[in-house]
Steps between C-alpha positions, in 0.01 A plus 500: 500500500589364157261727308622805693175683424507425126243320287747378237624138478836606645561778751721658233253483207326275248771344283793259535761786490323649805535167681870483407562821699365353825522121482689190399307261274566248224592774249780661703603281795748269329296219662631578846398671822636852562575695817217725612544867411674468163190639321303820565259499798131580463365834624460350849875429505454122476736292286437186297124493535482361143705196409823373654324266745138415580389632838282325752199706605312472826175431313350153490425382146149566368395429142348846460474830686134447591480557877845658526562780754424841351765684705805340338582284802615139459226246438571242768256220577424403861603142423811542290573245233840445342438708185621861491530769236831574327549814290755689297643244261859384484812531288389204284153637419371700201379860554130405518566291812694782670215751484357626828161326462637151433491251787527126543417234756803379693501227762671622818728199541825398339753716320522665160789693340269772363279564805595713799365763736548866579580610853257775598510720806201716596563872522381594847409863562543611138 
């Protein structure tokens, strides 16, 4: 969803000015969170996929992609631990952390001012 079919670091291109068009990060956020939709969406029509706030992913944390599903589905273990994947970067991060391939291990307990989630609804019959 974040890459929106692209192979570049950001759905909008390769460089920091490309990121600035679609996301809030350390270089343009004023060190604060912004309302969703103030930047351009990606070609899928999704806003704030880079920066603004880290997003929880359904995937359990794995140190590498060895053994990951090949179909793009979430990599969920049968016995779930407390570590999940977070992606997207946040308003306090540099551009390199906001690129679509960057991820980090987040423990699924407690609270954090730069970590949130995206509500997703399946499109049935489309």
